[in-house]
Backbone as JSON Lines, residues from 0, in Angstrom:
{"i":0,"aa":"M","n":[-78.92,17.27,-14.7],"ca":[-77.99,16.97,-13.63],"c":[-78.08,18.07,-12.58]}
{"i":1,"aa":"T","n":[-78.19,17.71,-11.34],"ca":[-78.29,18.68,-10.26],"c":[-76.95,18.83,-9.57]}
{"i":2,"aa":"S","n":[-75.94,19.16,-10.34],"ca":[-74.61,19.26,-9.78],"c":[-74.35,20.66,-9.24]}
{"i":3,"aa":"L","n":[-73.3,20.78,-8.48],"ca":[-72.9,22.06,-7.94],"c":[-72.13,22.83,-9.01]}
{"i":4,"aa":"A","n":[-72.1,24.12,-8.88],"ca":[-71.35,24.95,-9.81],"c":[-69.87,24.61,-9.71]}
{"i":5,"aa":"A","n":[-69.18,24.68,-10.83],"ca":[-67.75,24.39,-10.85],"c":[-67.03,25.28,-9.84]}
{"i":6,"aa":"G","n":[-66.09,24.7,-9.13],"ca":[-65.3,25.45,-8.17],"c":[-65.93,25.59,-6.8]}
{"i":7,"aa":"T","n":[-67.14,25.04,-6.61],"ca":[-67.76,25.14,-5.3],"c":[-67.57,23.85,-4.52]}
{"i":8,"aa":"R","n":[-67.53,23.99,-3.23],"ca":[-67.42,22.82,-2.36],"c":[-68.8,22.24,-2.15]}
{"i":9,"aa":"L","n":[-68.84,21.01,-1.72],"ca":[-70.12,20.35,-1.49],"c":[-70.93,21.09,-0.43]}
{"i":10,"aa":"D","n":[-70.27,21.68,0.56],"ca":[-71.01,22.35,1.63],"c":[-71.36,23.79,1.32]}
{"i":11,"aa":"D","n":[-70.94,24.31,0.17],"ca":[-71.29,25.68,-0.18],"c":[-72.79,25.85,-0.42]}
{"i":12,"aa":"E","n":[-73.46,24.8,-0.89],"ca":[-74.88,24.9,-1.19],"c":[-75.76,24.15,-0.19]}
{"i":13,"aa":"R","n":[-75.19,23.21,0.53],"ca":[-75.96,22.44,1.5],"c":[-74.99,21.89,2.53]}
{"i":14,"aa":"H","n":[-75.3,22.06,3.8],"ca":[-74.34,21.73,4.84],"c":[-74.27,20.25,5.19]}
{"i":15,"aa":"D","n":[-75.2,19.44,4.71],"ca":[-75.09,18.02,4.97],"c":[-74.95,17.29,3.64]}
{"i":16,"aa":"T","n":[-74.44,16.09,3.71],"ca":[-74.16,15.33,2.49],"c":[-75.21,14.27,2.21]}
{"i":17,"aa":"V","n":[-76.18,14.1,3.11],"ca":[-77.21,13.08,2.92],"c":[-78.0,13.39,1.65]}
{"i":18,"aa":"G","n":[-78.15,12.38,0.81],"ca":[-78.87,12.55,-0.44],"c":[-78.0,13.01,-1.59]}
{"i":19,"aa":"R","n":[-76.76,13.36,-1.31],"ca":[-75.83,13.77,-2.35],"c":[-75.1,12.54,-2.88]}
{"i":20,"aa":"T","n":[-74.58,12.65,-4.08],"ca":[-73.88,11.52,-4.68],"c":[-72.48,11.91,-5.1]}
{"i":21,"aa":"A","n":[-71.6,10.92,-5.05],"ca":[-70.21,11.13,-5.46],"c":[-69.81,10.03,-6.44]}
{"i":22,"aa":"L","n":[-68.93,10.39,-7.34],"ca":[-68.31,9.43,-8.26],"c":[-66.82,9.48,-8.01]}
{"i":23,"aa":"V","n":[-66.23,8.33,-7.69],"ca":[-64.8,8.22,-7.43],"c":[-64.15,7.57,-8.64]}
{"i":24,"aa":"V","n":[-63.22,8.28,-9.28],"ca":[-62.5,7.77,-10.45],"c":[-61.05,7.56,-10.04]}
{"i":25,"aa":"E","n":[-60.68,6.3,-9.87],"ca":[-59.35,5.93,-9.37],"c":[-59.03,4.53,-9.86]}
{"i":26,"aa":"E","n":[-57.86,4.34,-10.46],"ca":[-57.5,3.03,-10.99],"c":[-57.02,2.04,-9.94]}
{"i":27,"aa":"E","n":[-56.53,2.53,-8.8],"ca":[-56.02,1.64,-7.76],"c":[-57.18,1.18,-6.87]}
{"i":28,"aa":"P","n":[-57.5,-0.13,-6.88],"ca":[-58.64,-0.63,-6.11],"c":[-58.6,-0.27,-4.62]}
{"i":29,"aa":"A","n":[-57.43,-0.33,-4.0],"ca":[-57.35,-0.05,-2.56],"c":[-57.68,1.41,-2.26]}
{"i":30,"aa":"V","n":[-57.16,2.32,-3.07],"ca":[-57.45,3.74,-2.87],"c":[-58.91,4.03,-3.19]}
{"i":31,"aa":"R","n":[-59.4,3.47,-4.29],"ca":[-60.81,3.64,-4.67],"c":[-61.72,3.18,-3.54]}
{"i":32,"aa":"G","n":[-61.43,2.02,-2.95],"ca":[-62.24,1.49,-1.86],"c":[-62.18,2.36,-0.62]}
{"i":33,"aa":"L","n":[-61.0,2.87,-0.29],"ca":[-60.85,3.75,0.87],"c":[-61.69,5.02,0.7]}
{"i":34,"aa":"V","n":[-61.6,5.64,-0.46],"ca":[-62.36,6.86,-0.72],"c":[-63.85,6.56,-0.7]}
{"i":35,"aa":"E","n":[-64.25,5.46,-1.31],"ca":[-65.66,5.07,-1.33],"c":[-66.2,4.9,0.09]}
{"i":36,"aa":"R","n":[-65.47,4.18,0.93],"ca":[-65.92,3.95,2.31],"c":[-66.02,5.25,3.09]}
{"i":37,"aa":"C","n":[-65.04,6.11,2.94],"ca":[-65.04,7.37,3.67],"c":[-66.24,8.23,3.28]}
{"i":38,"aa":"L","n":[-66.46,8.37,1.98],"ca":[-67.57,9.19,1.52],"c":[-68.92,8.58,1.89]}
{"i":39,"aa":"S","n":[-69.01,7.27,1.86],"ca":[-70.24,6.59,2.28],"c":[-70.53,6.84,3.75]}
{"i":40,"aa":"Q","n":[-69.48,6.82,4.57],"ca":[-69.66,7.08,6.0],"c":[-70.13,8.51,6.25]}
{"i":41,"aa":"M","n":[-69.86,9.41,5.31],"ca":[-70.31,10.8,5.42],"c":[-71.76,10.95,4.97]}
{"i":42,"aa":"G","n":[-72.36,9.88,4.45],"ca":[-73.75,9.93,4.03],"c":[-73.94,10.11,2.53]}
{"i":43,"aa":"L","n":[-72.86,10.15,1.78],"ca":[-72.96,10.27,0.34],"c":[-73.27,8.93,-0.3]}
{"i":44,"aa":"G","n":[-74.07,8.93,-1.35],"ca":[-74.2,7.77,-2.2],"c":[-72.99,7.76,-3.11]}
{"i":45,"aa":"V","n":[-72.29,6.65,-3.22],"ca":[-71.03,6.62,-3.95],"c":[-71.05,5.57,-5.05]}
{"i":46,"aa":"S","n":[-70.61,5.96,-6.24],"ca":[-70.33,5.01,-7.31],"c":[-68.86,5.17,-7.66]}
{"i":47,"aa":"T","n":[-68.29,4.17,-8.3],"ca":[-66.86,4.2,-8.6],"c":[-66.6,3.85,-10.05]}
{"i":48,"aa":"A","n":[-65.43,4.26,-10.51],"ca":[-64.97,3.94,-11.86],"c":[-63.46,3.8,-11.82]}
{"i":49,"aa":"A","n":[-62.93,2.86,-12.59],"ca":[-61.49,2.62,-12.64],"c":[-60.81,3.43,-13.73]}
{"i":50,"aa":"D","n":[-61.59,4.0,-14.65],"ca":[-61.01,4.79,-15.75],"c":[-62.03,5.82,-16.22]}
{"i":51,"aa":"T","n":[-61.6,6.69,-17.13],"ca":[-62.48,7.78,-17.57],"c":[-63.63,7.29,-18.45]}
{"i":52,"aa":"G","n":[-63.43,6.22,-19.18],"ca":[-64.53,5.69,-19.99],"c":[-65.68,5.25,-19.11]}
{"i":53,"aa":"E","n":[-65.36,4.51,-18.07],"ca":[-66.38,4.07,-17.11],"c":[-66.98,5.28,-16.38]}
{"i":54,"aa":"A","n":[-66.15,6.27,-16.08],"ca":[-66.63,7.47,-15.4],"c":[-67.63,8.22,-16.26]}
{"i":55,"aa":"R","n":[-67.34,8.35,-17.54],"ca":[-68.27,9.04,-18.44],"c":[-69.62,8.32,-18.48]}
{"i":56,"aa":"H","n":[-69.57,7.0,-18.49],"ca":[-70.8,6.2,-18.49],"c":[-71.61,6.5,-17.23]}
{"i":57,"aa":"R","n":[-70.95,6.54,-16.08],"ca":[-71.63,6.79,-14.81],"c":[-72.16,8.24,-14.73]}
{"i":58,"aa":"L","n":[-71.39,9.19,-15.25],"ca":[-71.86,10.57,-15.26],"c":[-73.1,10.73,-16.13]}
{"i":59,"aa":"A","n":[-73.12,10.03,-17.26],"ca":[-74.27,10.11,-18.16],"c":[-75.49,9.41,-17.59]}
{"i":60,"aa":"A","n":[-75.28,8.44,-16.7],"ca":[-76.37,7.63,-16.17],"c":[-77.15,8.31,-15.06]}
{"i":61,"aa":"G","n":[-76.6,9.32,-14.43],"ca":[-77.34,9.92,-13.32],"c":[-76.65,11.1,-12.71]}
{"i":62,"aa":"D","n":[-77.31,11.65,-11.7],"ca":[-76.8,12.83,-11.01],"c":[-75.55,12.51,-10.21]}
{"i":63,"aa":"V","n":[-74.57,13.37,-10.32],"ca":[-73.35,13.29,-9.53],"c":[-73.09,14.69,-8.99]}
{"i":64,"aa":"D","n":[-73.01,14.8,-7.67],"ca":[-72.77,16.09,-7.04],"c":[-71.29,16.36,-6.8]}
{"i":65,"aa":"L","n":[-70.52,15.29,-6.61],"ca":[-69.09,15.41,-6.32],"c":[-68.33,14.4,-7.16]}
{"i":66,"aa":"L","n":[-67.36,14.89,-7.9],"ca":[-66.48,14.03,-8.69],"c":[-65.12,14.03,-8.02]}
{"i":67,"aa":"V","n":[-64.69,12.86,-7.57],"ca":[-63.36,12.7,-6.97],"c":[-62.54,11.94,-7.99]}
{"i":68,"aa":"T","n":[-61.53,12.59,-8.56],"ca":[-60.76,11.94,-9.62],"c":[-59.27,12.02,-9.39]}
{"i":69,"aa":"D","n":[-58.62,10.93,-9.76],"ca":[-57.17,10.87,-9.76],"c":[-56.68,11.63,-10.99]}
{"i":70,"aa":"L","n":[-55.5,12.2,-10.92],"ca":[-54.92,12.85,-12.09],"c":[-54.19,11.85,-12.97]}
{"i":71,"aa":"G","n":[-53.6,10.82,-12.37],"ca":[-52.8,9.84,-13.12],"c":[-53.59,8.61,-13.48]}
{"i":72,"aa":"L","n":[-54.57,8.78,-14.35],"ca":[-55.41,7.66,-14.77],"c":[-54.84,6.99,-16.01]}
{"i":73,"aa":"P","n":[-55.13,5.71,-16.21],"ca":[-54.65,5.03,-17.4],"c":[-55.37,5.55,-18.66]}
{"i":74,"aa":"G","n":[-54.64,5.66,-19.74],"ca":[-55.23,6.13,-20.99],"c":[-55.33,7.64,-21.02]}
{"i":75,"aa":"E","n":[-56.41,8.17,-20.51],"ca":[-56.66,9.61,-20.49],"c":[-56.37,10.13,-19.08]}
{"i":76,"aa":"S","n":[-55.6,11.19,-18.99],"ca":[-55.28,11.74,-17.67],"c":[-56.5,12.4,-17.04]}
{"i":77,"aa":"G","n":[-56.42,12.61,-15.74],"ca":[-57.5,13.31,-15.05],"c":[-57.69,14.72,-15.56]}
{"i":78,"aa":"I","n":[-56.6,15.38,-15.95],"ca":[-56.69,16.74,-16.52],"c":[-57.43,16.7,-17.84]}
{"i":79,"aa":"E","n":[-57.08,15.77,-18.72],"ca":[-57.78,15.64,-20.0],"c":[-59.26,15.34,-19.77]}
{"i":80,"aa":"F","n":[-59.53,14.49,-18.81],"ca":[-60.91,14.14,-18.47],"c":[-61.68,15.38,-18.02]}
{"i":81,"aa":"L","n":[-61.11,16.17,-17.12],"ca":[-61.77,17.39,-16.65],"c":[-61.99,18.37,-17.79]}
{"i":82,"aa":"R","n":[-61.0,18.51,-18.65],"ca":[-61.14,19.43,-19.81],"c":[-62.28,19.01,-20.72]}
{"i":83,"aa":"S","n":[-62.53,17.71,-20.8],"ca":[-63.55,17.21,-21.72],"c":[-64.98,17.39,-21.2]}
{"i":84,"aa":"L","n":[-65.12,17.68,-19.91],"ca":[-66.45,17.86,-19.33],"c":[-66.9,19.3,-19.5]}
{"i":85,"aa":"A","n":[-68.11,19.47,-19.97],"ca":[-68.65,20.82,-20.14],"c":[-68.73,21.51,-18.78]}
{"i":86,"aa":"P","n":[-68.19,22.72,-18.67],"ca":[-68.18,23.4,-17.37],"c":[-69.56,23.5,-16.7]}
{"i":87,"aa":"D","n":[-70.6,23.71,-17.48],"ca":[-71.94,23.83,-16.91],"c":[-72.48,22.5,-16.39]}
{"i":88,"aa":"D","n":[-71.96,21.39,-16.89],"ca":[-72.41,20.07,-16.47],"c":[-71.46,19.39,-15.49]}
{"i":89,"aa":"R","n":[-70.35,20.04,-15.19],"ca":[-69.33,19.43,-14.34],"c":[-69.73,19.55,-12.87]}
{"i":90,"aa":"P","n":[-69.73,18.43,-12.15],"ca":[-70.02,18.52,-10.72],"c":[-68.85,19.16,-9.97]}
{"i":91,"aa":"A","n":[-69.01,19.39,-8.68],"ca":[-67.89,19.83,-7.86],"c":[-66.78,18.79,-7.98]}
{"i":92,"aa":"V","n":[-65.53,19.23,-8.06],"ca":[-64.41,18.33,-8.31],"c":[-63.39,18.4,-7.19]}
{"i":93,"aa":"L","n":[-63.03,17.22,-6.69],"ca":[-61.96,17.04,-5.72],"c":[-60.93,16.14,-6.39]}
{"i":94,"aa":"V","n":[-59.69,16.58,-6.44],"ca":[-58.64,15.85,-7.15],"c":[-57.78,15.05,-6.18]}
{"i":95,"aa":"L","n":[-57.48,13.82,-6.57],"ca":[-56.51,12.98,-5.87],"c":[-55.25,12.94,-6.73]}
{"i":96,"aa":"T","n":[-54.1,13.02,-6.11],"ca":[-52.88,12.91,-6.89],"c":[-51.77,12.26,-6.09]}
{"i":97,"aa":"G","n":[-51.02,11.42,-6.77],"ca":[-49.82,10.84,-6.18],"c":[-48.59,11.56,-6.7]}
{"i":98,"aa":"S","n":[-48.82,12.57,-7.51],"ca":[-47.76,13.3,-8.18],"c":[-47.4,14.57,-7.42]}
{"i":99,"aa":"E","n":[-46.17,14.99,-7.58],"ca":[-45.76,16.27,-7.03],"c":[-45.68,17.32,-8.13]}
{"i":100,"aa":"D","n":[-46.39,17.08,-9.24],"ca":[-46.41,17.97,-10.39],"c":[-47.32,19.16,-10.08]}
{"i":101,"aa":"C","n":[-46.72,20.26,-9.67],"ca":[-47.49,21.46,-9.29],"c":[-48.29,21.99,-10.46]}
{"i":102,"aa":"Q","n":[-47.78,21.86,-11.68],"ca":[-48.49,22.36,-12.85],"c":[-49.8,21.58,-13.06]}
{"i":103,"aa":"A","n":[-49.75,20.27,-12.88],"ca":[-50.97,19.45,-13.03],"c":[-51.99,19.81,-11.97]}
{"i":104,"aa":"V","n":[-51.55,19.99,-10.75],"ca":[-52.46,20.38,-9.68],"c":[-53.07,21.75,-9.99]}
{"i":105,"aa":"Q","n":[-52.24,22.7,-10.42],"ca":[-52.75,24.03,-10.76],"c":[-53.74,23.96,-11.92]}
{"i":106,"aa":"S","n":[-53.44,23.12,-12.91],"ca":[-54.37,22.96,-14.04],"c":[-55.71,22.45,-13.57]}
{"i":107,"aa":"S","n":[-55.7,21.49,-12.63],"ca":[-56.98,20.96,-12.13],"c":[-57.75,22.04,-11.38]}
{"i":108,"aa":"L","n":[-57.06,22.86,-10.63],"ca":[-57.73,23.96,-9.92],"c":[-58.27,24.99,-10.92]}
{"i":109,"aa":"D","n":[-57.51,25.25,-11.97],"ca":[-57.97,26.17,-13.02],"c":[-59.21,25.63,-13.73]}
{"i":110,"aa":"L","n":[-59.34,24.32,-13.79],"ca":[-60.49,23.69,-14.44],"c":[-61.69,23.56,-13.5]}
{"i":111,"aa":"G","n":[-61.58,24.08,-12.3],"ca":[-62.73,24.11,-11.41],"c":[-62.65,23.23,-10.18]}
{"i":112,"aa":"A","n":[-61.59,22.45,-10.02],"ca":[-61.47,21.65,-8.8],"c":[-61.4,22.59,-7.6]}
{"i":113,"aa":"F","n":[-62.07,22.25,-6.51],"ca":[-62.05,23.11,-5.34],"c":[-60.91,22.75,-4.4]}
{"i":114,"aa":"A","n":[-60.34,21.55,-4.55],"ca":[-59.25,21.13,-3.67],"c":[-58.57,19.9,-4.26]}
{"i":115,"aa":"Y","n":[-57.42,19.6,-3.71],"ca":[-56.74,18.36,-4.09],"c":[-56.19,17.71,-2.84]}
{"i":116,"aa":"I","n":[-56.07,16.39,-2.91],"ca":[-55.53,15.59,-1.81],"c":[-54.41,14.74,-2.37]}
{"i":117,"aa":"V","n":[-53.27,14.72,-1.66],"ca":[-52.14,13.9,-2.07],"c":[-52.38,12.49,-1.57]}
{"i":118,"aa":"K","n":[-52.12,11.52,-2.47],"ca":[-52.28,10.1,-2.11],"c":[-51.06,9.65,-1.32]}
{"i":119,"aa":"P","n":[-51.22,8.73,-0.41],"ca":[-52.48,8.07,-0.07],"c":[-53.34,9.0,0.79]}
{"i":120,"aa":"P","n":[-54.64,9.06,0.48],"ca":[-55.52,9.94,1.24],"c":[-55.76,9.4,2.65]}
{"i":121,"aa":"T","n":[-56.0,10.3,3.56],"ca":[-56.4,9.9,4.91],"c":[-57.9,10.14,5.04]}
{"i":122,"aa":"T","n":[-58.52,9.41,5.92],"ca":[-59.95,9.57,6.14],"c":[-60.25,11.0,6.57]}
{"i":123,"aa":"G","n":[-59.46,11.54,7.48],"ca":[-59.66,12.9,7.95],"c":[-59.52,13.91,6.83]}
{"i":124,"aa":"G","n":[-58.52,13.75,6.0],"ca":[-58.31,14.67,4.89],"c":[-59.47,14.64,3.91]}
{"i":125,"aa":"L","n":[-59.98,13.45,3.62],"ca":[-61.13,13.33,2.71],"c":[-62.36,13.98,3.32]}
{"i":126,"aa":"Q","n":[-62.58,13.76,4.61],"ca":[-63.76,14.32,5.24],"c":[-63.71,15.84,5.27]}
{"i":127,"aa":"V","n":[-62.55,16.4,5.54],"ca":[-62.42,17.86,5.57],"c":[-62.63,18.43,4.17]}
{"i":128,"aa":"A","n":[-62.02,17.8,3.16],"ca":[-62.1,18.32,1.79],"c":[-63.51,18.18,1.22]}
{"i":129,"aa":"A","n":[-64.19,17.09,1.51],"ca":[-65.49,16.82,0.9],"c":[-66.66,17.44,1.66]}
{"i":130,"aa":"A","n":[-66.43,17.82,2.91],"ca":[-67.53,18.36,3.73],"c":[-67.95,19.75,3.31]}
């Protein structure tokens, strides 16, 4: 996997996003679609998953440079999901959250996320965070 080091932004190693890939893990179809469209417009190849099981399958199937994940996923939380990923194999992580739980946000940052965005995300906010 040619992922970025944990805690780094996508632009820390390369200033353009062309040829880079993102995986969006979000259970809400409308939010998932919005994030997918925004990242695609930035030149990223984007795949999506509605839950962590599907996300694990996609991570195992190919290179992912940016993982955009919700914290409030069905079944396994985004925090549990991040904890389960080996730090050396974890791509750069951007967290989406609809929660005001500061502890969960801090936990995601401690696990290597470089930023978080409060839902509903805006196109501008996604572009700034992912660039």
